[in-house]
Backbone bond lengths (Angstrom), bond angles and torsions (degrees), N, CA, C in turn:
res aa  C-N    CA-C-N  psi(-1)  N-CA   C-N-CA  omega(-1)  CA-C   N-CA-C  phi
1 X - - - 1.448 - - 1.539 110.50 -
2 X 1.327 116.08 -45.74 1.455 120.03 -179.76 1.532 111.20 -61.28
3 X 1.341 117.40 -38.46 1.466 121.62 178.74 1.517 110.67 -63.82
4 X 1.336 117.21 -38.24 1.466 120.46 178.32 1.521 110.99 -65.52
5 X 1.312 116.74 -41.82 1.461 120.62 179.30 1.527 109.83 -64.01
6 X 1.342 117.16 -42.32 1.462 120.70 178.63 1.520 110.76 -63.55
7 X 1.336 116.82 -42.39 1.466 120.42 178.64 1.522 110.49 -64.06
8 X 1.324 117.34 -40.94 1.465 121.36 178.15 1.523 110.28 -64.05
9 X 1.316 117.42 -44.30 1.464 120.59 179.21 1.525 110.58 -62.73
10 X 1.330 117.64 -41.72 1.466 120.40 178.72 1.521 110.38 -63.51
11 X 1.329 117.66 -40.12 1.458 121.54 178.13 1.518 111.73 -63.47
12 X 1.320 116.79 -40.23 1.467 120.05 178.75 1.524 110.91 -65.74
13 X 1.322 117.52 -38.30 1.464 120.48 177.52 1.525 109.89 -63.15
14 X 1.328 117.40 -43.25 1.471 120.31 179.15 1.523 110.78 -63.21
15 X 1.328 117.66 -41.04 1.464 120.60 178.89 1.519 111.31 -67.27
16 X 1.307 117.48 -36.58 1.466 121.02 -177.56 1.520 111.94 -80.41
17 X 1.325 118.30 -16.77 1.458 122.43 -175.16 1.510 115.13 -47.31
18 X 1.336 120.09 -56.19 1.462 119.46 -178.45 1.521 112.85 -60.79
19 X 1.322 117.86 -40.16 1.460 120.02 -179.48 1.525 110.72 -65.56
20 X 1.327 117.05 -34.70 1.454 120.09 179.28 1.515 111.31 -68.53
21 X 1.340 117.71 -28.25 1.457 121.57 -179.61 1.523 110.98 -72.52
22 X 1.315 116.58 -27.47 1.452 120.37 179.92 1.524 108.43 -74.23
23 X 1.345 116.19 140.35 1.460 118.81 -178.05 1.518 110.42 -145.73
24 X 1.311 115.12 158.43 1.459 120.15 172.83 1.518 108.45 -68.39
25 X 1.322 115.87 146.96 1.449 119.40 176.79 1.509 112.42 147.34
26 X 1.337 114.35 -169.38 1.455 122.08 -179.07 1.521 109.53 -94.41
27 X 1.317 115.76 139.87 1.461 123.12 179.71 1.525 109.20 -125.80
28 X 1.326 116.77 142.20 1.458 121.29 169.47 1.526 106.82 -80.34
29 X 1.329 116.93 140.13 1.463 121.90 -178.85 1.522 109.59 -111.37
30 X 1.324 116.60 130.71 1.464 123.63 172.69 1.512 106.30 -128.88
31 X 1.332 117.62 123.78 1.448 118.65 -177.05 1.504 114.20 -145.91
32 X 1.321 113.67 172.27 1.453 123.23 175.84 1.518 107.81 -134.12
33 X 1.334 116.96 129.63 1.464 121.16 178.54 1.529 110.00 -72.42
34 X 1.324 115.62 171.04 1.466 120.91 177.23 1.525 111.12 -60.99
35 X 1.329 117.39 -25.51 1.464 122.02 179.48 1.529 112.41 -88.39
36 X 1.332 117.66 -2.30 1.457 121.43 176.78 1.517 115.70 96.10
37 X 1.337 118.14 0.25 1.473 120.74 177.92 1.527 109.80 -75.83
38 X 1.331 115.35 139.41 1.472 120.34 177.92 1.529 110.20 -87.70
39 X 1.335 115.49 150.60 1.455 121.07 175.35 1.521 109.47 -147.44
40 X 1.325 115.40 162.39 1.464 122.59 177.91 1.513 108.68 -137.98
41 X 1.316 115.84 164.68 1.452 120.47 177.54 1.513 109.99 174.24
42 X 1.326 114.93 -151.04 1.456 120.52 179.13 1.522 109.26 -141.39
43 X 1.319 114.55 161.23 1.457 120.94 176.95 1.517 108.24 -140.85
44 X 1.319 115.62 145.75 1.462 121.96 175.48 1.521 107.08 -113.89
45 X 1.329 116.88 119.95 1.455 123.01 -178.62 1.526 108.46 -111.20
46 X 1.336 116.40 128.32 1.458 121.27 -176.85 1.523 109.80 -130.01
47 X 1.328 116.99 125.69 1.468 121.25 176.27 1.521 109.11 -68.59
48 X 1.328 116.18 135.14 1.470 121.06 176.50 1.521 111.04 -117.41
49 X 1.316 116.87 -1.16 1.458 123.71 178.99 1.520 108.11 -177.85
50 X 1.324 118.02 -175.76 1.464 120.46 -177.45 1.537 113.90 -60.20
51 X 1.315 118.19 -30.42 1.463 119.99 179.93 1.530 112.07 -139.71
52 X 1.337 116.61 21.40 1.464 120.69 179.93 1.518 109.99 -121.42
53 X 1.351 115.17 148.73 1.453 121.07 -170.66 1.518 111.25 -141.08
54 X 1.311 114.96 154.21 1.467 123.40 170.20 1.525 106.23 -119.20
55 X 1.364 116.46 141.31 1.461 120.09 -177.85 1.522 110.04 -138.34
56 X 1.334 115.11 143.40 1.466 122.05 172.60 1.520 107.37 -131.55
57 X 1.343 115.69 123.32 1.465 122.05 177.08 1.522 109.31 -100.68
58 X 1.324 116.51 146.40 1.465 123.09 170.18 1.524 106.70 -129.75
59 X 1.329 115.92 105.57 1.459 121.21 -179.18 1.521 108.92 -139.21
60 X 1.307 116.81 140.42 1.462 123.83 175.76 1.537 112.16 49.64
61 X 1.346 116.48 39.90 1.457 121.54 177.85 1.512 114.93 74.02
62 X 1.325 118.34 9.50 1.455 121.97 -179.70 1.521 110.10 -121.09
63 X 1.334 115.71 157.71 1.457 122.08 179.46 1.523 109.53 -121.31
64 X 1.320 116.12 138.97 1.465 122.75 173.60 1.524 107.34 -131.84
65 X 1.328 116.74 146.61 1.466 121.67 -179.04 1.515 109.99 -132.26
66 X 1.328 115.49 146.20 1.456 118.93 179.27 1.506 112.88 -157.55
67 X 1.321 114.02 177.60 1.458 122.65 176.30 1.524 107.63 -129.25
68 X 1.328 115.69 152.68 1.451 118.66 -178.69 1.511 112.81 -152.78
69 X 1.327 114.42 172.65 1.448 120.53 175.78 1.517 108.96 -144.03
70 X 1.329 115.09 155.27 1.453 121.68 179.18 1.523 108.01 -88.42
71 X 1.353 115.85 126.21 1.458 122.90 178.48 1.526 107.55 -132.96
72 X 1.316 117.28 117.77 1.469 121.99 177.22 1.523 112.99 50.67
73 X 1.325 117.37 47.14 1.462 121.31 176.36 1.514 114.60 76.69
74 X 1.325 116.72 13.23 1.467 121.13 178.41 1.520 109.04 -126.77
75 X 1.321 115.32 144.88 1.454 121.60 174.26 1.526 107.38 -96.24
76 X 1.324 117.00 118.21 1.462 123.71 -178.26 1.524 107.52 -108.74
77 X 1.350 117.12 126.85 1.465 121.50 -172.76 1.524 110.76 -129.82
78 X 1.327 115.49 138.85 1.458 122.49 166.31 1.524 106.40 -109.07
79 X 1.343 117.58 140.67 1.460 118.65 -175.19 1.526 111.77 -147.99
80 X 1.337 114.09 167.23 1.462 122.71 174.86 1.519 107.15 -127.98
81 X 1.330 115.54 130.80 1.462 122.55 176.06 1.516 107.73 -132.57
82 X 1.332 117.31 113.01 1.468 120.05 -173.95 1.515 108.96 64.67
83 X 1.328 116.12 -124.56 1.470 120.85 178.51 1.521 112.42 -102.25
84 X 1.324 116.18 9.04 1.466 121.29 -176.38 1.531 110.99 -106.48
85 X 1.332 116.26 143.98 1.458 121.42 171.41 1.518 108.04 -101.57
86 X 1.324 115.76 157.69 1.450 119.40 -179.76 1.515 111.74 -155.89
87 X 1.319 114.76 175.17 1.459 122.09 177.64 1.520 108.30 -140.60
88 X 1.327 115.73 147.57 1.461 121.75 178.55 1.521 108.63 -141.14
89 X 1.315 115.46 150.13 1.463 120.90 173.92 1.524 107.61 -136.51
90 X 1.331 115.86 131.58 1.464 122.98 -177.06 1.522 109.77 -124.60
91 X 1.326 116.17 137.94 1.455 121.75 167.70 1.520 106.51 -83.32
92 X 1.321 116.80 135.69 1.459 122.08 -179.23 1.534 108.01 -93.02
93 X 1.321 116.36 110.76 1.464 121.78 179.92 1.535 110.08 -78.24
94 X 1.346 118.15 156.16 1.470 120.92 -178.74 1.528 114.29 -55.86
95 X 1.345 118.19 -30.06 1.466 120.42 -179.23 1.540 112.61 -86.86
96 X 1.337 117.03 4.28 1.461 120.75 179.13 1.518 114.00 94.87
97 X 1.337 118.45 -8.20 1.459 121.33 176.31 1.529 108.89 -65.95
98 X 1.324 116.04 139.96 1.460 121.85 176.67 1.526 107.81 -108.32
99 X 1.325 117.58 125.64 1.460 122.95 -178.36 1.518 107.46 -120.67
100 X 1.352 116.55 120.31 1.442 116.61 -174.14 1.506 117.06 -152.73
101 X 1.322 112.51 -171.44 1.462 123.04 177.96 1.521 107.81 -132.86
102 X 1.344 115.57 153.74 1.453 120.08 -178.05 1.525 110.12 -145.20
103 X 1.321 114.76 159.27 1.452 122.04 173.84 1.518 107.80 -140.05
104 X 1.326 115.93 152.44 1.463 119.82 -177.34 1.524 109.55 -152.30
105 X 1.315 115.39 141.19 1.454 120.86 171.71 1.513 114.69 77.50
106 X 1.309 114.25 -168.06 1.463 121.57 -174.00 1.523 114.27 -78.88
107 X 1.325 118.16 -23.23 1.460 120.72 -174.59 1.520 113.94 -73.27
108 X 1.312 117.65 -26.08 1.458 120.94 175.70 1.513 115.91 73.81
109 X 1.326 118.87 14.43 1.457 120.43 175.89 1.519 110.50 -67.33
110 X 1.326 116.69 159.74 1.468 121.68 -178.54 1.524 109.13 -120.04
111 X 1.332 115.74 126.22 1.455 122.48 174.91 1.516 110.14 -106.56
112 X 1.326 116.04 171.36 1.466 120.96 177.24 1.519 108.48 -121.37
113 X 1.333 115.69 156.61 1.465 119.09 -177.97 1.513 110.79 -157.60
114 X 1.346 114.35 145.72 1.467 122.43 171.97 1.507 108.00 -124.34
115 X 1.326 116.60 132.58 1.453 123.28 173.70 1.515 107.17 -111.60
116 X 1.333 116.30 118.40 1.462 122.08 -175.96 1.528 109.37 -109.11
117 X 1.346 117.38 123.04 1.468 118.65 179.65 1.510 111.52 -60.13
118 X 1.315 116.58 139.94 1.476 121.49 176.92 1.508 110.11 -98.18
């Protein structure tokens, strides 16, 4: 019985690992648009609950804001930038880096992005 409890606890730690690496704070942003252009900026990520987040990006002189939640080791976000809505999904790396893809607006192109903790 004790071995089962230890195995269960170890499994829970492994499942929680990526979420524990994610933290509130400022992130450097490196991305590529759907057309292949590179961009940089910053993002502010703020925990609003045990698995919910608020984010504000500042890239190329523009600001976008969204909310998200952690699902199966991924941060899933819906956001608004200017007059466009969008969605992003990031894999949470052990060091807290977020690696993902995003789409915005009517065209449906897909960009890539990395958020690196500062």
